[in-house]
MARSEKOL-607323 format. One record per atom (N, C-alpha, C, O): z, x, y; residue in one letter. Coordinates in steps of 0.05 Angstrom, whole numbers, padded with zeros to 5 digits, always signed. Example, Ala and Ser with C-alpha at 12.3 -4.5 7.8 and 13.67 -1.06 7.14 Angstrom:
BEGIN
+00156+00264-00114a/+00156+00246-00090a/+00156+00264-00066a/+00169+00285-00066a/+00142+00257-00045s/+00143+00273-00021s/+00157+00258+00001s/+00161+00268+00023s/
This chain:
BEGIN
+00000+00015-00022m/-00002-00001+00000m/-00002+00016+00025m/+00012+00037+00026m/-00016+00008+00045m/-00018+00026+00068m/+00007+00021+00087m/+00018-00001+00090m/+00014+00044+00100d/+00036+00044+00122d/+00027+00022+00142d/+00004+00020+00150d/+00049+00006+00151p/+00045-00014+00170p/+00034-00002+00197p/+00019-00015+00213p/+00041+00023+00201v/+00030+00033+00230v/+00002+00037+00225v/-00013+00030+00243v/-00008+00046+00206l/-00034+00051+00201l/-00051+00026+00200l/-00074+00027+00209l/-00041+00003+00189m/-00051-00021+00190m/-00053-00032+00218m/-00073-00045+00225m/-00034-00027+00233g/-00033-00037+00260g/-00055-00021+00279g/-00069-00033+00296g/-00057+00006+00272l/-00078+00020+00286l/-00105+00012+00278l/-00123+00011+00294l/-00109+00006+00255g/-00135-00004+00244g/-00145-00028+00255g/-00168-00032+00261g/-00124-00048+00258a/-00127-00074+00272a/-00136-00071+00301a/-00154-00085+00310a/-00123-00052+00316v/-00132-00048+00343v/-00157-00037+00347v/-00172-00044+00366v/-00164-00019+00330i/-00190-00008+00329i/-00212-00027+00323i/-00232-00026+00337i/-00211-00046+00303v/-00227-00068+00298v/-00230-00085+00323v/-00252-00092+00330v/-00210-00091+00335m/-00213-00108+00359m/-00227-00095+00380m/-00242-00108+00394m/-00224-00072+00383t/-00237-00053+00404t/-00267-00056+00396t/-00283-00064+00413t/-00275-00051+00371a/-00302-00055+00363a/-00315-00081+00367a/-00339-00083+00373a/-00297-00104+00362f/-00311-00132+00371f/-00315-00136+00399f/-00335-00148+00407f/-00296-00125+00418l/-00300-00123+00447l/-00326-00109+00452l/-00342-00117+00469l/-00333-00088+00438g/-00357-00077+00441g/-00384-00092+00433g/-00406-00087+00443g/-00379-00110+00416i/-00402-00129+00406i/-00407-00146+00431i/-00430-00150+00439i/-00385-00155+00444l/-00386-00171+00469l/-00401-00156+00489l/-00418-00167+00502l/-00396-00135+00493r/-00409-00116+00514r/-00438-00112+00510r/-00454-00112+00528r/-00445-00108+00485i/-00475-00108+00476i/-00490-00131+00482i/-00512-00129+00491i/-00478-00155+00477q/-00491-00182+00483q/-00491-00186+00513q/-00510-00196+00525q/-00472-00178+00525r/-00474-00183+00558r/-00479-00161+00575r/-00479-00164+00600r/-00484-00139+00562g/-00490-00114+00579g/-00514-00117+00596g/-00534-00126+00586g/-00513-00112+00620p/-00538-00118+00640p/-00555-00093+00636p/-00579-00095+00643p/-00546-00070+00625s/-00569-00047+00624s/-00565-00031+00598s/-00545-00033+00584s/-00585-00015+00594g/-00585-00001+00570g/-00562+00023+00567g/-00554+00031+00546g/-00555+00031+00589a/-00532+00046+00590a/-00506+00032+00580a/-00491+00045+00567a/-00500+00007+00585d/-00480-00006+00579d/-00480-00010+00549d/-00461-00006+00535d/-00501-00017+00542r/-00506-00020+00510r/-00504+00004+00495r/-00494+00004+00472r/-00512+00025+00508m/-00506+00052+00494m/-00477+00058+00490m/-00467+00066+00469m/-00465+00053+00513l/-00435+00060+00511l/-00421+00044+00491l/-00403+00054+00477l/-00428+00020+00488a/-00418+00001+00465a/-00424+00014+00437a/-00408+00018+00419a/-00449+00021+00438a/-00456+00032+00410a/-00439+00057+00406a/-00429+00060+00384a/-00436+00075+00425m/-00420+00099+00423m/-00392+00090+00415m/-00380+00103+00398m/-00380+00069+00427l/-00354+00056+00416l/-00354+00049+00389l/-00333+00053+00377l/-00374+00040+00377f/-00375+00033+00349f/-00372+00061+00331f/-00358+00061+00312f/-00387+00082+00339g/-00385+00109+00329g/-00358+00121+00330g/-00350+00136+00312g/-00343+00114+00351t/-00318+00126+00354t/-00298+00109+00338t/-00280+00118+00325t/-00305+00081+00339a/-00284+00066+00322a/-00291+00073+00289a/-00272+00074+00273a/-00312+00077+00284g/-00319+00087+00256g/-00304+00113+00248g/-00290+00114+00228g/-00307+00133+00265v/-00294+00155+00260v/-00263+00150+00259v/-00249+00161+00241v/-00252+00134+00277a/-00222+00130+00275a/-00214+00116+00250a/-00193+00122+00239a/-00232+00095+00241l/-00226+00082+00217l/-00227+00101+00192l/-00211+00101+00174l/-00247+00116+00193a/-00251+00136+00171a/-00226+00155+00167a/-00217+00162+00145a/-00216+00164+00190l/-00190+00181+00192l/-00167+00167+00183l/-00150+00178+00169l/-00163+00141+00191i/-00141+00125+00181i/-00143+00122+00151i/-00124+00127+00137i/-00165+00113+00141l/-00167+00107+00111l/-00165+00137+00099l/-00154+00138+00077l/-00174+00157+00109a/-00169+00183+00096a/-00138+00191+00094a/-00128+00201+00074a/-00124+00185+00117e/-00098+00191+00116e/-00081+00174+00097e/-00060+00183+00086e/-00090+00149+00094a/-00076+00131+00077a/-00082+00135+00047a/-00064+00130+00030a/-00106+00144+00041a/-00112+00151+00015a/-00109+00180+00006a/-00113+00188-00017a/-00103+00197+00028g/-00099+00225+00023g/-00129+00239+00014g/-00129+00258+00000g/-00150+00227+00024a/-00176+00240+00015a/-00185+00258+00037a/-00188+00250+00060a/-00190+00282+00030g/-00200+00301+00050g/-00230+00299+00057g/-00240+00305+00079g/-00245+00288+00034g/-00273+00281+00038g/-00279+00262+00060g/-00300+00263+00073g/-00261+00245+00064a/-00267+00223+00084a/-00261+00235+00111a/-00272+00225+00131a/-00246+00254+00113r/-00240+00272+00141r/-00266+00287+00146r/-00275+00286+00169r/-00279+00299+00127d/-00305+00309+00133d/-00327+00296+00140d/-00344+00305+00156d/-00328+00269+00128a/-00345+00250+00136a/-00342+00241+00166a/-00361+00240+00182a/-00317+00235+00172a/-00310+00230+00199a/-00320+00251+00219a/-00330+00244+00240a/-00316+00277+00213l/-00327+00296+00230l/-00358+00300+00235l/-00368+00308+00256l/-00371+00292+00212v/-00402+00290+00213v/-00408+00265+00231v/-00426+00267+00248v/-00395+00242+00228f/-00399+00222+00242f/-00397+00226+00273f/-00414+00218+00289f/-00374+00240+00280a/-00369+00247+00307a/-00390+00265+00320a/-00398+00262+00343a/-00400+00284+00303l/-00420+00299+00311l/-00448+00286+00315l/-00463+00293+00333l/-00453+00269+00299l/-00479+00251+00299l/-00476+00235+00327l/-00496+00234+00342l/-00452+00222+00335g/-00450+00207+00355g/-00455+00225+00382g/-00469+00216+00400g/-00446+00247+00383a/-00446+00266+00404a/-00480+00270+00409a/-00490+00265+00431a/-00493+00279+00390i/-00521+00285+00389i/-00537+00258+00398i/-00556+00260+00415i/-00530+00236+00388t/-00541+00212+00398t/-00537+00204+00427t/-00554+00190+00439t/-00516+00212+00437a/-00510+00206+00464a/-00530+00225+00483a/-00544+00216+00502a/-00529+00251+00475v/-00544+00271+00488v/-00574+00262+00490v/-00588+00263+00510v/-00582+00253+00466a/-00611+00245+00463a/-00620+00219+00482a/-00642+00218+00493a/-00597+00198+00483f/-00601+00178+00499f/-00605+00187+00530f/-00622+00178+00545f/-00587+00203+00535v/-00586+00213+00568v/-00611+00227+00572v/-00623+00223+00593v/-00621+00243+00555k/-00649+00258+00560k/-00671+00237+00561k/-00689+00241+00576k/-00671+00216+00546r/-00691+00197+00544r/-00692+00179+00569r/-00713+00171+00580r/-00667+00171+00575a/-00662+00149+00596a/-00668+00161+00625a/-00681+00148+00642a/-00658+00187+00629w/-00661+00195+00655w/-00683+00220+00657w/-00693+00228+00678w/-00690+00228+00634g/-00712+00251+00636g/-00700+00276+00642g/-00680+00279+00655g/-00716+00295+00632a/-00707+00324+00639a/-00709+00334+00667a/-00697+00353+00676a/-00728+00319+00681g/-00728+00330+00712g/-00710+00316+00731g/-00710+00324+00754g/-00695+00297+00723d/-00677+00280+00740d/-00651+00296+00745d/-00633+00286+00758d/
């Protein structure tokens, strides 16, 4: 059984991701939608770390690090595409 603190943290992260869904639906610009998508990446990393801690699985920690790296690369690619290299 999971620690109640970890369950509470997981619930907060899931609620934050739900708010990100609302931002994607209502976001007036592409940047708002991209930030909400980055929120999903961050929430995914956080949930993977919580599950790794609860299960004691080191492989899930490694997967969370890969997800974090991919999120950073995605953000850089979005900025380069949206604002161009000359701006």
